[in-house]
KOLZA-239169 format. One record per residue (C-alpha): x, y, z. Coordinates in Angstrom, 1 decimal, m for minus. Each point is the difference from the previous one (the first is absolute). Layout:
! residues N
PT      X      Y      Z
PT      X      Y      Z
...
//
This chain:
! residues 465
PT      X      Y      Z
PT    0.5  m20.9  m12.1
PT   m0.9   m1.2   m3.5
PT   m3.8   m0.3    0.8
PT   m2.0    2.4    2.1
PT   m1.9   m1.8    2.7
PT   m3.7    0.8    0.1
PT   m3.4   m1.6    0.8
PT   m2.7    0.4   m2.6
PT   m3.7    0.1    0.5
PT   m1.4   m2.7   m2.5
PT   m3.5    0.0    1.3
PT   m2.4   m0.2   m3.0
PT    2.7    1.0   m2.4
PT    0.5   m1.9   m3.2
PT    3.0   m2.3    0.1
PT    1.0   m2.4   m2.8
PT    1.5   m3.4    0.9
PT    1.6   m2.0   m2.8
PT    0.5   m3.7    0.6
PT   m1.9   m3.0    1.3
PT    2.5   m2.1    1.9
PT    1.0   m0.3    3.6
PT    2.0    3.3   m0.1
PT   m3.0    1.8   m1.3
PT   m2.2   m1.6    2.7
PT    2.4    1.3    2.7
PT   m0.1    3.5   m1.4
PT   m3.8   m0.3   m0.2
PT   m0.3   m0.7    3.7
PT    1.8    3.3    0.8
PT   m2.1    2.0   m2.5
PT   m3.2   m1.3    1.4
PT    1.1    0.9    3.5
PT    0.6    3.5   m1.2
PT   m3.6    0.0   m1.5
PT    1.3    0.8   m3.5
PT   m2.3   m0.4   m3.1
PT    1.9   m2.8   m1.6
PT   m0.2   m1.0   m3.6
PT    2.0   m3.2   m0.7
PT    1.2   m1.0   m3.5
PT    1.0   m3.6   m0.7
PT   m1.1   m2.8   m2.3
PT    0.1   m2.5    2.8
PT    0.1    0.4    3.8
PT    0.5   m2.1    3.2
PT   m3.0   m1.0    2.0
PT    0.4    2.8    2.6
PT   m0.3    2.7   m2.7
PT   m2.9   m1.8   m1.6
PT   m1.9   m0.1    3.3
PT    0.4    3.8    0.3
PT   m1.3    0.5   m3.5
PT   m3.0   m2.2    0.7
PT   m0.7    2.0    3.3
PT    0.1    3.2   m2.0
PT    2.9    1.5    2.0
PT    2.1    0.5   m3.1
PT   m0.6    0.5   m3.7
PT    1.8   m2.8   m1.9
PT    0.7    0.4   m3.7
PT    0.7   m3.5   m1.3
PT    2.4    1.0   m2.8
PT    3.6    0.8   m0.8
PT    1.3    3.4    1.0
PT   m0.4    2.8   m2.5
PT    1.3    3.6    0.4
PT   m3.6    1.3    0.1
PT   m0.5   m1.7    3.3
PT    2.1    2.8    1.5
PT   m2.7    2.6   m0.9
PT   m1.8    1.6    2.9
PT    2.1   m1.5    2.8
PT    2.4    1.8    2.4
PT    2.2   m2.9    1.0
PT    1.0   m3.3   m1.4
PT    1.7   m3.1    1.3
PT    1.5   m2.6   m2.4
PT    0.4   m3.5    1.5
PT    0.3   m2.1   m3.1
PT    2.9   m1.9   m1.6
PT   m0.9    0.0   m3.7
PT    3.0    1.0   m2.1
PT   m0.1    3.7   m0.9
PT   m3.1    0.7    2.0
PT    1.7    2.0    2.7
PT    1.7    2.3   m2.5
PT   m3.1    0.5   m2.0
PT   m2.1    0.8    3.1
PT    2.7    2.5    1.2
PT   m0.1    1.8   m3.3
PT   m3.8    0.2   m0.1
PT   m0.1    1.3    3.6
PT    2.5    2.8   m0.6
PT   m1.7    1.2   m3.1
PT   m3.2    0.4    2.0
PT    1.6    1.3    3.2
PT   m0.9   m3.0    2.0
PT    2.4   m0.9    2.9
PT    1.0   m3.6   m0.4
PT    1.6   m2.7    2.1
PT    1.5   m3.1   m1.8
PT    0.7   m2.8    2.4
PT    3.8   m0.7    0.3
PT    0.8    2.7   m2.6
PT    1.0    3.1    1.8
PT    1.4    1.4   m3.2
PT   m3.6    0.1   m1.5
PT   m1.7    1.1    3.2
PT   m1.1    3.5    1.1
PT   m0.8   m1.3    3.5
PT    0.7   m3.2    2.0
PT   m2.2   m2.0    2.3
PT    1.8   m0.5    3.3
PT    0.0   m2.8    2.5
PT   m2.8    1.0    2.4
PT   m0.6   m0.3    3.7
PT   m3.6    0.7    1.0
PT   m1.5    0.8    3.4
PT   m3.3    1.6   m0.6
PT    0.6    3.5   m1.2
PT    3.7   m0.4    0.7
PT    1.7   m1.0   m3.3
PT    3.7   m0.5   m0.4
PT    1.6   m0.3   m3.5
PT    3.5   m1.4   m0.5
PT    1.4    0.4   m3.5
PT    3.3   m0.7   m1.6
PT   m1.0    1.5   m3.3
PT    0.4   m3.3   m1.7
PT    3.5   m0.6    1.1
PT   m0.6   m2.6    2.7
PT   m3.7   m1.0    0.4
PT    0.8   m3.0    2.1
PT    1.9    2.2    2.5
PT   m3.0    2.3    0.2
PT   m2.2   m3.0    0.8
PT    2.5   m1.1    2.7
PT   m0.1    3.4    1.6
PT   m3.8   m0.1   m0.1
PT    0.0   m3.2    2.0
PT    2.3    1.6    2.5
PT   m2.2    3.0    0.4
PT   m3.1   m2.3    0.2
PT    1.6   m1.7    3.0
PT    0.7    3.3    1.8
PT   m3.4    1.7   m0.3
PT   m2.9   m0.8    2.4
PT   m2.9   m1.8   m1.7
PT   m2.5    2.7    1.2
PT    2.0    3.0   m1.1
PT   m2.8    0.9   m2.3
PT   m2.3    0.3    3.1
PT    2.3    2.5    1.5
PT    0.0    1.9   m3.3
PT   m3.8    0.0    0.1
PT    0.0    1.4    3.5
PT    2.3    2.8   m1.0
PT   m2.1    0.8   m3.0
PT   m3.2    0.1    2.1
PT    1.6    2.6    2.3
PT    2.1    1.9   m2.5
PT   m2.3    3.0   m0.5
PT   m0.9    0.2    3.7
PT    3.7    0.2    0.9
PT    0.5    2.7   m2.6
PT   m2.8    2.1    1.5
PT    1.4   m0.4    3.5
PT    3.6    0.5   m1.0
PT    0.3    2.3   m3.0
PT    3.8    0.3    0.4
PT    1.8   m2.7   m2.1
PT    2.8   m0.5    2.5
PT   m2.5   m0.6    2.8
PT   m1.9   m2.5   m2.1
PT    3.1   m1.9   m0.8
PT    0.9   m0.3    3.6
PT   m3.5   m1.1    0.9
PT   m0.1   m2.7   m2.7
PT    3.4   m1.2    1.2
PT   m1.3   m0.5    3.5
PT   m3.0   m1.8   m1.4
PT    2.0   m2.4   m2.1
PT    2.4   m0.7    2.9
PT   m2.8   m0.3    2.5
PT   m2.9   m2.1    1.3
PT   m2.5    1.0   m2.8
PT    2.3   m1.6   m2.6
PT    0.6   m3.1    2.1
PT   m3.8   m0.4    0.4
PT   m0.6    0.4   m3.7
PT    2.7   m2.5   m0.9
PT   m1.5   m2.4    2.5
PT   m3.4    0.2   m1.8
PT   m1.8    2.0    2.8
PT   m1.3    2.8   m2.2
PT   m2.5    1.3    2.7
PT    2.7    0.4    2.7
PT    2.3    1.6   m2.6
PT   m2.6    2.6   m0.8
PT   m0.7    0.8    3.7
PT    3.8    0.4    0.6
PT    0.2    2.3   m3.1
PT   m2.8    2.2    1.3
PT    1.7    0.4    3.4
PT    3.3    0.9   m1.6
PT   m1.7    2.5   m2.3
PT   m1.7    1.7    2.9
PT    3.4    0.6    1.6
PT    1.8    0.6   m3.2
PT    0.6    3.7    0.6
PT    2.0   m0.6    3.2
PT    3.6    0.8   m0.5
PT    2.1   m3.1   m0.7
PT    3.5   m0.3    1.5
PT    2.9   m0.3   m2.5
PT    2.7   m2.6    0.1
PT    3.6   m0.1   m1.3
PT    1.5   m3.1   m1.4
PT    3.8   m0.1   m0.2
PT    0.5   m2.3   m3.0
PT    3.2   m1.6   m1.2
PT    0.2    0.1   m3.8
PT    2.9   m2.5   m0.1
PT    3.1    0.5   m2.2
PT   m1.9    1.0   m3.1
PT   m1.5   m3.1   m1.8
PT   m3.8    0.4    0.3
PT   m0.4   m3.8    0.3
PT    1.9    0.2    3.3
PT   m2.7    2.1    1.6
PT   m1.8   m1.9    2.8
PT   m3.7   m0.7   m0.3
PT   m0.5    2.3    3.0
PT    1.9    2.8   m1.8
PT   m2.1   m0.4   m3.1
PT   m3.2    0.1    2.0
PT    1.1    3.2    1.7
PT    0.8    1.6   m3.3
PT   m3.4   m1.0   m1.4
PT   m1.8    1.5    3.0
PT    2.1    3.2    0.3
PT   m1.5    3.5   m0.4
PT    3.4    1.6   m0.1
PT    3.5   m1.5   m0.5
PT    3.1    1.9    1.2
PT    2.9   m1.8   m1.8
PT    3.8    0.2    0.0
PT    2.0    0.9   m3.0
PT    1.5   m3.5    0.0
PT   m3.4   m1.6   m0.5
PT   m0.2   m1.4   m3.6
PT   m2.8    1.5   m2.1
PT   m1.2   m3.5   m0.8
PT   m0.8   m0.5    3.7
PT   m2.3    3.1    0.0
PT   m1.9   m1.6   m2.9
PT   m1.3   m2.6    2.6
PT   m1.8    2.7    1.9
PT   m3.7    1.0   m0.5
PT   m0.2    2.2   m3.1
PT   m1.6    3.0    1.8
PT    2.2    0.0    3.0
PT    2.0    3.2    0.5
PT    3.8   m0.6   m0.5
PT    2.3    2.4    1.8
PT    3.8   m0.3   m0.6
PT    2.0    0.8    3.2
PT    3.2   m1.2   m1.5
PT    3.2   m0.3    1.9
PT    3.1   m1.2   m1.8
PT    3.6    0.5    1.1
PT    0.9    3.6   m0.9
PT   m3.6    0.9   m1.2
PT   m2.4    0.5    2.9
PT   m3.2    1.4   m1.6
PT   m1.8    0.1    3.4
PT    1.1    0.1    3.7
PT   m1.0   m2.8    2.3
PT   m2.0    2.5    2.2
PT   m2.0    1.1   m3.0
PT   m0.7   m3.6   m1.0
PT   m1.2   m0.7    3.6
PT   m2.3    3.0   m0.2
PT   m1.5   m1.1   m3.3
PT   m0.7   m3.5    1.3
PT   m1.7    1.4    3.1
PT   m2.1    2.4   m2.0
PT   m1.3   m2.7   m2.4
PT   m0.8   m2.3    2.9
PT   m1.9    2.7    1.9
PT   m2.1    0.5   m3.2
PT   m1.2   m3.6    0.4
PT    2.0   m1.3   m2.9
PT    1.6   m3.4   m0.3
PT    3.6    0.9   m0.4
PT    2.8   m2.1   m1.4
PT    3.6    1.0    0.6
PT    1.8   m2.1   m2.7
PT    3.6   m0.6    0.7
PT    2.7   m1.8   m1.9
PT    1.0   m3.2    1.6
PT   m1.3   m0.4    3.5
PT   m1.4    2.9    2.0
PT    1.9   m1.0    3.2
PT    3.4   m0.7   m1.7
PT    1.7    3.3   m0.7
PT   m3.3    1.4   m1.1
PT   m0.8    2.5    2.8
PT   m3.2   m1.9    0.5
PT    0.7   m0.1    3.8
PT    0.2    3.8    0.1
PT   m3.2    0.5   m1.9
PT   m1.9   m2.6    2.1
PT    1.1    1.7    3.2
PT   m1.1    3.4   m1.3
PT   m3.4   m1.1   m1.1
PT   m0.8   m2.1    3.0
PT    1.0    2.9    2.3
PT   m2.7    2.0   m1.8
PT   m2.6   m2.7    0.5
PT    0.0   m1.5   m3.6
PT   m0.3   m3.7   m0.5
PT    3.0   m1.5   m1.8
PT    0.5   m3.4   m1.5
PT    3.2   m1.4   m1.5
PT    0.1   m2.1   m3.1
PT    3.5   m1.5   m0.3
PT    1.8   m0.2   m3.3
PT    2.9   m1.9   m1.4
PT    3.0    2.0    1.1
PT    2.7    0.9   m2.6
PT    2.6   m2.3    1.5
PT   m2.2   m3.1   m0.5
PT   m1.7    1.0   m3.3
PT    3.1    1.4   m1.8
PT    2.3   m2.7    1.2
PT   m2.4   m2.7   m1.2
PT   m0.4    1.8   m3.4
PT    3.8    0.1   m0.4
PT    0.5   m3.7    1.0
PT    1.7    0.8    3.3
PT   m0.8   m2.3    3.1
PT    0.4    2.4    2.9
PT    0.8   m3.0    2.2
PT    1.7   m3.2   m1.2
PT    1.2   m2.9    2.2
PT    3.4    0.1   m1.8
PT    0.4    3.7   m0.1
PT   m2.1    2.0    2.4
PT   m1.9   m0.8    3.2
PT   m1.0    3.6    1.0
PT   m1.4    3.1   m1.6
PT    0.1    3.7    0.9
PT   m2.2    2.7   m1.6
PT    1.4    3.5    0.2
PT   m0.7    3.4   m1.6
PT    2.4    2.3   m1.6
PT   m2.0    3.1    1.2
PT   m1.2    0.3    3.6
PT   m1.8    2.9    1.7
PT    2.6    2.6    0.9
PT    0.9   m0.1    3.7
PT   m1.9   m3.3    0.7
PT    1.7   m2.7    2.0
PT   m0.5   m2.4   m2.9
PT    2.2    2.2   m2.1
PT    2.9   m0.6    2.5
PT   m0.1   m3.8   m0.3
PT    3.1   m1.4   m1.8
PT   m1.4   m2.9   m2.0
PT    3.4   m0.5   m1.8
PT    1.2   m2.1    2.9
PT   m2.5   m2.6   m0.9
PT    1.5   m0.6   m3.5
PT    2.0   m3.2   m0.1
PT    0.0   m3.7   m0.9
PT   m3.4   m1.7    0.1
PT   m2.0    3.3    0.1
PT   m2.0    1.9   m2.5
PT   m0.7    3.8    0.2
PT   m2.7    1.7   m2.1
PT    0.4    3.7   m0.3
PT   m3.1    2.1   m0.9
PT    0.6    3.3   m1.8
PT    3.7   m0.6    0.1
PT    1.0    0.9   m3.6
PT    1.2    3.5    0.8
PT    2.0   m1.3    2.9
PT    1.9   m2.6   m2.0
PT    3.4    1.6    0.4
PT   m0.5    0.6    3.7
PT   m1.2   m3.6    0.6
PT    3.0   m1.4   m1.8
PT    2.5    2.1    2.0
PT   m1.7   m0.8    3.3
PT    0.0   m3.7   m0.7
PT    3.6   m0.1   m1.3
PT    1.0    1.9    3.1
PT   m1.4   m2.7    2.1
PT    2.0   m2.6   m1.7
PT   m2.7   m1.4   m2.3
PT    1.4   m1.7   m3.1
PT   m0.1    2.1   m3.1
PT   m1.0   m3.1   m1.9
PT   m3.2   m0.4    2.0
PT   m2.9   m0.4   m2.5
PT   m2.5    2.9   m0.3
PT   m3.0    0.5   m2.2
PT   m2.1    3.0   m1.0
PT   m3.7   m0.6   m1.0
PT   m1.7    3.0   m1.6
PT   m3.7    0.0   m0.6
PT   m0.2   m3.5    1.5
PT   m2.9   m2.2   m1.2
PT   m1.0    2.5   m2.7
PT    0.3   m0.4   m3.8
PT    2.9    2.5    0.0
PT    2.0   m1.8    2.7
PT    3.7    0.1   m0.3
PT    2.5   m1.9    2.2
PT    3.8    0.4    0.3
PT    2.3   m2.4    1.8
PT    3.6    0.6    1.1
PT    2.4    0.3    2.9
PT   m0.1    2.5    2.9
PT    3.1    1.8   m1.5
PT   m2.1    0.7   m3.1
PT   m3.1    1.3    1.7
PT    0.4    3.7   m0.8
PT    0.6   m0.7   m3.7
PT   m3.0   m2.4    0.0
PT   m2.2    2.7    1.5
PT    1.0    2.5   m2.7
PT   m1.4   m2.3   m2.6
PT   m3.5    0.0    1.4
PT   m2.7    2.5   m0.5
PT   m2.2    1.7    2.6
PT   m2.6   m2.8    0.5
PT   m0.4   m1.5    3.5
PT    3.1   m2.1    0.6
PT    0.7   m2.6    2.6
PT    3.6   m1.0    1.0
PT    0.7   m3.6    1.0
PT    3.3   m0.7    1.8
PT    1.2   m3.5    0.7
PT    0.9   m3.3   m1.6
PT   m3.5   m0.6   m1.2
PT    0.2    3.1   m2.2
PT    2.2   m2.0   m2.4
PT   m3.1   m2.0   m1.0
PT   m1.7    3.0   m1.5
PT   m1.0   m0.2   m3.6
PT    1.7    3.1   m1.5
PT   m1.7    1.9   m2.8
PT    1.4    2.4   m2.5
PT   m0.7    3.6    1.1
PT   m1.6    2.0   m2.8
PT    2.2    3.0   m1.1
PT   m2.8    2.5    0.5
PT   m0.6   m1.1    3.6
PT    3.6    0.5    1.2
PT    1.1    3.0    2.0
PT    3.2    0.2   m2.1
PT    0.7   m0.6   m3.6
//
């Protein structure tokens, strides 16, 4: 972050604006909205600026810029194109300790003016720090289209009740849950529809019953294979609304950055050979948090119901009376195969697909299933967590008469920046596995594996030198 994002109170504060053209006029509109005390310096100005000067809303000095104009101001914006003026203004500002913004010159600026979305007291700034202002403007248009026109009315409603809510609910967690119910409920809908009176009545009713215990809920959320952009919209909404997030070790840190900043993050990592917490303990933590009225997210790599123990957790919580919702994610077989360029089915190569895990629950019937009999022409098998079983898988398949030349692919850290892919034949599988590190790895077996885009495996990621 090369610039620290902040909103500054300009009300009645002296701000210098240098320039009299259209760019200066655009900056002036923003400054007047912020109620700054604007002094404008320019020998000539467009009609819009002249009208503000005549109305007395700004002080216009009809002259060329001089360094002394920076005296007794706190901030300055330069929107003029005269040669050398930007550099001279920047020097004058820094000598006097004035923070300056020079339009289209990030190298001379102490602060930037972002693209702005306004909804009453809700203000959103989008900045590229001068690198791509047109992209920032494009993002602004996208956000404008997403936000309700009366969002400012909802903000006013919340502001009117803010201190009353604080008196009734002195605990910060209780207040957060209360406001979440408000913003998700009828009061918000009424405010956004323009019915301010009905919204206030609904708020009063909710506030009168605010101290009643709220029931928690657990969302089993699929994080996908690792790329944050592969999160579903529902998954992102769950992360933004969560009070606490219990996440797997395989969940990429970049995914957790999509969560609300003040949400508690609890690692309950399970990775092959490194179980930091037993499943029974995880179940107990989920139940406890839900009974405290919290909105809980159980964030799982891939999809919660595909080798993610989501079914076990849902059964446990529902048996204890806790509401459970499931937010599907892109499972590793789909996400990683796509990232590696492998079509899991292909009319010329494969018309069926089997998903299996290399590690089942000990003693379960699933653990007794022999998936190796499904390997053959026209079929693809995706093996989750199969890296440590590479030698065993090869032997079992060769023992069933599978060709040692059958293509296989290993995809480690699929869809992430550090993704590595190796491609070879079934006979080479154990040697291929030794070249990979300890990241989550998917094994693809079948003719389609030959289409994988192999990458060079970095030396420091290999399990052998």
